[in-house]
Every structure is written in C-alpha cells, then in structure tokens.
Backbone as numpy.savetxt, mean C-alpha at the origin, in Angstrom:
# Nx Ny Nz CAx CAy CAz Cx Cy Cz
15.15 17.69 20.98 15.45 16.14 21.28 16.13 15.60 20.02
17.22 14.76 20.24 17.93 14.35 19.21 17.08 13.11 18.55
17.23 12.76 17.29 16.66 11.65 16.74 16.88 10.29 17.32
16.00 9.45 17.45 16.11 8.28 18.13 15.95 6.97 17.25
15.57 7.16 16.04 15.32 6.10 15.15 16.56 5.48 14.64
16.52 4.32 14.13 17.70 3.62 13.36 17.40 3.42 12.02
18.39 3.62 11.16 17.95 3.16 9.73 17.51 1.66 9.46
16.65 1.47 8.60 15.99 0.04 8.48 16.64 -0.64 7.16
17.12 -1.88 7.49 17.46 -2.58 6.35 16.32 -3.51 5.98
15.69 -3.08 4.77 14.46 -3.72 4.38 14.75 -5.10 3.72
14.33 -6.15 4.60 14.57 -7.44 4.18 13.38 -8.46 4.20
12.76 -8.53 5.39 11.71 -9.46 5.52 10.26 -8.86 5.46
9.41 -9.64 4.86 8.06 -9.12 4.64 7.09 -9.99 4.98
5.78 -9.52 5.53 4.72 -10.41 5.87 3.58 -9.68 5.15
3.16 -10.32 4.04 2.08 -9.66 3.32 0.76 -10.51 3.42
-0.31 -10.02 3.76 -1.61 -10.53 3.98 -2.68 -9.77 3.13
-3.60 -10.58 2.57 -4.77 -10.02 1.85 -6.05 -10.64 2.35
-7.08 -9.85 2.59 -8.38 -10.52 2.94 -9.38 -9.69 2.13
-10.29 -10.26 1.44 -11.48 -9.57 0.84 -12.41 -9.78 1.96
-12.88 -8.82 2.64 -13.92 -8.88 3.66 -15.35 -9.03 3.05
-16.01 -9.95 3.76 -17.54 -10.26 3.35 -17.51 -11.05 2.10
-16.39 -11.61 1.58 -16.51 -12.43 0.50 -16.37 -14.06 0.94
-17.43 -14.80 0.85 -17.42 -16.06 1.31 -16.26 -17.00 0.67
-15.63 -17.75 1.17 -14.51 -18.64 0.76 -13.23 -17.95 0.43
-13.08 -16.72 0.77 -11.83 -15.96 0.57 -11.00 -15.71 1.92
-10.31 -16.61 2.42 -9.66 -16.29 3.81 -8.58 -15.49 3.67
-7.99 -15.09 4.79 -6.82 -14.17 4.67 -5.66 -15.09 4.47
-4.80 -14.81 3.46 -3.59 -15.53 2.89 -2.39 -14.62 3.16
-1.23 -15.30 3.41 0.00 -14.54 3.35 0.62 -14.74 1.98
1.25 -13.52 1.60 1.82 -13.47 0.28 3.29 -12.95 0.19
3.89 -12.93 1.48 5.42 -12.54 1.56 6.37 -13.03 0.50
6.09 -14.26 0.15 6.96 -14.92 -0.75 6.72 -14.62 -2.25
5.71 -13.76 -2.53 5.29 -13.44 -3.86 5.59 -11.83 -4.15
6.06 -11.21 -3.05 6.27 -9.63 -3.07 7.76 -9.40 -3.08
8.15 -8.60 -3.98 9.55 -8.18 -4.05 9.79 -6.82 -3.47
8.73 -6.07 -3.68 8.91 -4.62 -3.12 7.52 -4.02 -2.89
7.52 -3.06 -1.90 6.18 -2.38 -1.50 6.73 -1.00 -1.02
5.82 -0.03 -1.48 5.98 1.33 -1.01 4.83 2.06 -0.97
4.48 3.01 0.10 3.27 3.83 -0.06 3.82 5.05 -0.55
3.69 5.62 -1.76 4.29 6.87 -2.40 3.36 7.99 -2.58
3.83 9.10 -1.93 3.15 10.45 -2.19 3.52 11.04 -3.49
2.53 11.79 -4.16 2.72 12.61 -5.28 2.44 14.08 -4.68
3.44 14.89 -4.88 3.27 16.30 -4.32 2.15 16.99 -5.19
1.31 17.67 -4.57 0.30 18.48 -5.31 0.89 19.71 -6.08
0.21 20.19 -7.21 0.74 21.34 -7.84 0.55 22.59 -6.92
1.32 23.47 -6.99 1.07 24.71 -6.30 0.28 25.75 -7.35
-1.04 26.03 -6.85 -1.72 27.00 -7.55 -1.45 28.43 -7.06
-1.29 29.20 -8.22 -0.97 30.57 -7.83 -1.76 31.60 -8.73
-2.46 32.42 -7.92 -3.35 33.41 -8.39 -2.69 34.80 -8.31
-2.56 35.27 -9.46 -1.74 36.72 -9.46 -2.82 37.73 -9.29
-2.47 38.63 -8.45 -3.37 39.81 -8.08 -2.60 41.12 -8.55
-3.40 42.15 -8.32 -2.94 43.47 -8.56 -2.55 44.24 -7.17
-2.58 43.56 -6.10 -2.28 44.09 -4.82 -0.67 44.02 -4.70
-0.22 44.66 -3.44 1.22 44.85 -3.18 1.95 43.59 -3.28
1.61 42.54 -2.76 2.43 41.23 -2.81 2.27 40.43 -4.06
1.42 40.83 -4.86 1.23 40.27 -6.21 0.61 39.00 -6.46
0.40 38.16 -5.50 -0.12 36.70 -5.69 -0.62 36.02 -4.47
-1.39 35.15 -4.63 -1.91 34.09 -3.58 -1.60 32.80 -3.96
-1.10 32.06 -3.13 -0.68 30.59 -3.55 -1.39 29.65 -2.59
-1.63 28.42 -3.10 -2.22 27.33 -2.32 -1.93 25.99 -2.94
-1.88 25.08 -2.13 -1.57 23.63 -2.58 -2.62 22.79 -2.04
-2.84 21.81 -2.91 -3.86 20.73 -2.30 -3.09 19.75 -1.61
-3.79 18.65 -1.33 -3.27 17.42 -0.60 -2.62 16.59 -1.48
-1.58 15.87 -0.96 -0.82 14.92 -1.97 -1.74 13.75 -2.32
-1.57 13.18 -3.32 -2.18 11.82 -3.83 -1.31 10.80 -3.51
-1.73 9.52 -3.22 -0.92 8.50 -2.80 -1.09 7.15 -3.61
-0.18 6.38 -3.79 -0.28 5.24 -4.41 0.51 4.14 -3.61
0.02 2.78 -3.76 0.78 1.75 -3.20 1.50 1.03 -4.28
2.67 1.09 -4.37 3.46 0.58 -5.41 4.17 -0.69 -4.96
3.73 -1.86 -5.77 4.19 -3.24 -5.38 4.86 -3.77 -6.59
5.97 -4.59 -6.56 6.38 -5.50 -7.47 6.17 -6.90 -7.05
5.31 -7.76 -7.61 5.01 -9.07 -7.25 5.40 -9.97 -8.32
5.50 -11.30 -8.01 5.80 -12.32 -8.89 4.30 -12.71 -9.73
4.72 -12.94 -11.00 3.41 -13.54 -11.66 3.21 -14.92 -11.42
2.40 -15.19 -10.32 2.03 -16.55 -10.10 0.56 -16.51 -10.17
0.10 -17.44 -11.05 -1.37 -17.42 -11.42 -2.24 -18.53 -10.81
-1.81 -19.11 -9.75 -2.72 -20.19 -9.27 -3.84 -19.40 -8.42
-4.94 -20.40 -8.26 -6.13 -19.65 -7.64 -5.91 -18.91 -6.40
-4.95 -19.21 -5.55 -4.74 -18.63 -4.40 -3.51 -17.69 -4.37
-2.96 -17.22 -5.63 -1.78 -16.42 -5.59 -2.27 -14.81 -5.65
-1.26 -14.05 -5.29 -1.70 -12.57 -5.27 -2.07 -12.08 -6.56
-1.15 -12.41 -7.57 -1.65 -11.82 -9.04 -3.00 -12.13 -9.46
-3.41 -13.49 -9.09 -4.71 -13.92 -9.43 -5.78 -13.20 -8.63
-5.50 -12.96 -7.28 -6.40 -12.37 -6.46 -6.70 -11.05 -6.86
-5.70 -10.28 -7.28 -5.85 -8.87 -7.87 -6.69 -9.01 -9.16
-6.37 -9.88 -9.96 -7.25 -10.04 -11.30 -8.54 -10.30 -10.97
-8.86 -11.16 -9.96 -10.22 -11.63 -9.83 -11.04 -10.59 -9.07
-10.33 -9.66 -8.35 -11.11 -8.81 -7.43 -10.85 -7.26 -7.89
-10.43 -7.11 -9.20 -10.30 -5.82 -9.75 -11.50 -4.80 -9.44
-11.25 -3.63 -9.02 -12.33 -2.77 -8.92 -12.98 -2.65 -7.52
-12.35 -3.68 -6.68 -12.85 -3.72 -5.20 -11.78 -2.92 -4.47
-12.28 -2.52 -3.10 -11.38 -1.87 -2.24 -10.97 -2.73 -1.19
-9.61 -2.43 -0.86 -8.94 -3.12 0.08 -8.16 -2.31 1.10
-7.71 -2.99 2.04 -6.89 -2.00 2.99 -5.55 -2.75 3.07
-4.62 -1.83 2.79 -3.04 -2.43 2.70 -2.41 -1.92 4.03
-1.65 -2.88 4.71 -0.95 -2.63 5.85 0.42 -3.00 5.53
1.40 -2.08 5.80 2.77 -2.08 5.55 3.53 -1.83 6.80
4.36 -2.91 7.33 5.12 -2.70 8.45 6.69 -2.98 7.93
7.49 -1.95 7.83 8.80 -2.15 7.38 9.75 -2.68 8.24
9.41 -2.77 9.75 10.28 -3.11 10.72 10.60 -4.59 10.76
9.81 -5.42 10.06 9.93 -6.88 10.20 8.63 -7.62 10.39
8.77 -8.94 10.06 7.72 -9.82 10.15 7.10 -10.07 11.52
5.76 -9.84 11.65 5.15 -10.04 12.94 5.32 -8.97 13.83
5.92 -7.77 13.56 6.20 -6.71 14.41 4.94 -5.91 14.73
4.60 -5.74 15.82 3.42 -4.89 16.32 3.74 -3.52 16.37
3.11 -2.57 15.64 3.38 -1.25 15.45 3.48 -0.54 16.95
4.52 0.22 17.07 4.60 1.14 18.27 5.16 2.62 17.78
5.24 3.55 18.66 5.94 4.76 18.26 7.19 4.67 17.65
8.06 3.68 18.10 9.33 3.58 17.61 9.44 2.67 16.36
8.32 1.79 16.10 8.42 0.92 14.84 7.00 1.10 14.24
6.62 2.20 13.77 5.21 2.51 13.19 5.03 1.53 11.92
3.85 1.45 11.71 3.41 0.73 10.30 2.41 1.88 9.53
2.12 1.45 8.50 1.23 2.45 7.67 -0.13 1.41 7.17
-1.23 2.05 7.21 -2.36 1.35 6.73 -3.22 2.39 5.86
-3.65 2.01 4.74 -4.40 2.71 3.66 -5.30 1.99 2.80
-6.44 2.49 2.50 -7.40 1.86 1.66 -6.98 2.10 0.27
-7.07 0.90 -0.61 -6.63 1.02 -1.97 -7.55 0.30 -2.85
-7.52 0.76 -4.22 -8.29 0.16 -5.22 -7.74 -0.98 -5.85
-8.16 -2.16 -5.75 -7.48 -3.42 -6.26 -7.58 -3.40 -7.75
-6.47 -3.62 -8.36 -6.48 -3.71 -9.86 -5.32 -4.72 -10.19
-5.35 -5.33 -11.37 -4.33 -6.33 -11.76 -3.26 -5.71 -12.54
-2.04 -6.38 -12.48 -0.88 -6.10 -13.09 -0.83 -6.49 -14.56
0.16 -6.52 -15.22 0.30 -7.02 -16.63 0.46 -8.53 -16.59
0.10 -9.21 -17.74 0.30 -10.65 -17.88 1.44 -10.89 -18.85
2.37 -11.59 -18.49 3.61 -11.87 -19.49 4.71 -10.90 -19.22
5.62 -10.99 -20.14 6.79 -10.24 -19.95 7.82 -10.56 -20.94
9.21 -10.39 -20.60 10.35 -10.51 -21.32 10.82 -12.06 -21.38
11.48 -12.66 -22.25 11.95 -14.07 -22.30 13.14 -13.99 -21.32
13.41 -15.23 -20.88 14.65 -15.52 -20.06 14.68 -14.65 -18.74
13.43 -14.15 -18.24 13.39 -13.54 -16.96 12.41 -14.01 -16.10
12.49 -13.56 -14.71 11.35 -13.92 -13.96 10.17 -12.99 -14.24
9.05 -13.59 -14.45 7.82 -12.74 -14.71 7.32 -12.01 -13.48
7.28 -10.71 -13.61 6.91 -9.81 -12.27 5.72 -8.84 -12.86
5.10 -8.42 -11.85 4.21 -7.23 -12.08 4.57 -6.07 -11.41
4.56 -4.85 -11.97 4.81 -3.68 -11.23 3.38 -3.04 -11.20
2.93 -2.87 -10.02 1.48 -2.50 -9.85 1.39 -1.20 -9.02
0.69 -0.24 -9.43 0.49 1.06 -8.63 -0.96 1.18 -8.29
-1.43 0.64 -7.18 -2.72 0.72 -6.52 -3.16 2.17 -6.02
-4.07 2.68 -6.52 -4.56 4.07 -6.28 -4.99 3.97 -4.71
-4.52 4.88 -3.96 -5.03 4.94 -2.66 -6.32 5.74 -2.39
-7.23 5.24 -1.84 -8.68 5.85 -1.69 -8.76 6.60 -0.41
-7.77 6.52 0.51 -7.84 7.35 1.64 -6.32 7.69 1.89
-6.17 8.52 2.88 -4.77 9.08 3.33 -4.14 8.11 4.30
-2.92 7.68 3.84 -2.31 6.71 4.66 -2.36 7.08 6.15
-2.58 6.05 7.10 -2.51 6.33 8.67 -1.30 5.82 9.08
-0.46 6.56 9.88 0.66 5.94 10.48 0.32 5.38 11.95
0.39 4.04 12.02 -0.08 3.30 13.16 1.03 3.24 14.19
0.64 3.44 15.33 1.68 3.29 16.47 1.05 2.30 17.47
0.11 1.58 17.08 -0.49 0.38 17.96 -1.19 -0.63 16.85
-1.35 -1.62 17.37 -1.89 -2.81 16.34 -3.22 -2.27 15.73
-3.26 -2.46 14.46 -4.50 -1.90 13.71 -5.72 -2.75 13.95
-6.84 -2.29 13.77 -8.20 -2.89 13.70 -8.31 -3.41 12.47
-8.77 -4.72 12.34 -9.00 -5.48 11.09 -9.98 -4.65 10.35
-9.57 -4.54 8.89 -10.70 -3.75 8.05 -11.99 -4.30 8.03
-12.02 -5.69 8.08 -13.38 -6.27 8.16 -14.38 -6.00 9.16
-13.78 -5.73 10.36 -14.40 -5.07 11.39 -14.65 -3.48 11.28
-13.74 -2.94 10.78 -13.84 -1.35 10.69 -14.88 -0.82 9.57
-14.66 -1.57 8.46 -15.31 -1.06 7.18 -16.00 -2.14 6.43
-15.61 -3.35 6.66 -16.18 -4.36 5.89 -15.62 -4.62 4.57
-14.40 -3.97 4.33 -13.63 -3.98 3.07 -12.58 -4.96 3.26
-11.83 -5.22 2.09 -10.66 -6.14 2.11 -9.57 -5.56 2.94
-8.78 -6.52 3.37 -7.57 -6.05 4.21 -6.37 -6.71 3.59
-5.50 -5.91 3.33 -4.00 -6.40 2.77 -3.03 -5.87 3.81
-2.10 -6.81 4.02 -1.10 -6.16 4.89 0.40 -6.58 4.47
1.28 -5.82 4.48 2.81 -6.05 4.11 3.53 -5.58 5.32
4.33 -6.51 5.87 5.36 -6.22 6.95 6.76 -6.47 6.25
7.67 -5.62 6.43 9.05 -5.81 5.85 10.11 -6.12 6.84
C-alpha cells in the first residue's frame, strides 16, 4: 500500500493545561505562549555481552526514553504557562499534542500524541534586547500514546493534570 499522508506545515497550535483535582485551577489555553512543541525519543544504548560461543556476543536494547520539549514565552502573570509550571513543579500532567491543526479531533489520518509528563519550570531571565523565552524539556513518565480517536480527559482517567497542544 502506498503512503497516504501529506507533509504537515506546522503553524497553528491549541495548548491547554489542567491540573486535575486542584481547586481554582481551570483548563486554560496557552497557544499564544508556545513557540514550539515536540515529543522527542532518545534511543537506548545497545548493550552487548561478549561470549565465547561461535557467534561471539548477545545484544539487547532497552526502551527509548522520551521528553516533551517546549519553547514558551516568559510571561509571569498568575494565569500564564511559565507561572503555572513554576507553581506546580514536581506534579504530573498529561500533555496532548495535535500537529494537524487547532481543534482537530484525532483520526487514523490525523493522529495526535498524549503522554504523562513531570511538570517543571524553565529559566527566569535571559539576554538583553530579545524576547524572553524558556526552553523546557519535561521528562515523560509514560510512553507516548498515538491517538486515533478523541482522548479521554486525564482528570477522568487518572486524576492528574492535563495539558494539550495542537498545532
């Protein structure tokens, strides 16, 4: 079967974050504070055990580790993403990324990714005469799930925070 997907021009984002079970912290949209988002695998090391048998070795590799890499604006108001990550560092959230456009429901042709992440703040400050940004790598605490249907809200699934980013 020939490939059916089309290349994606990454332009529009819909970013939401909810801290499940935290009174007074509603779901908010942050697409205007996110410059980039990527769920990034790091390949595991290949472990090799040398033996004295004919083929000489046995090899095995572990599972990849994942990070959610974001570049966000340093906006420090009480409802801004940088402040939310600062105030909720150490908590677990669920990141949802849809690179096919704002408000697009995942299908087999336009899937999304959802993954649990450890919330942590980015740096405060930066260079003079530039927009202040934060480059953040949030460690993933689960394996990313490729979604081909609308996701179940994390607060109903696990009681944890939910973050979503559609592009």
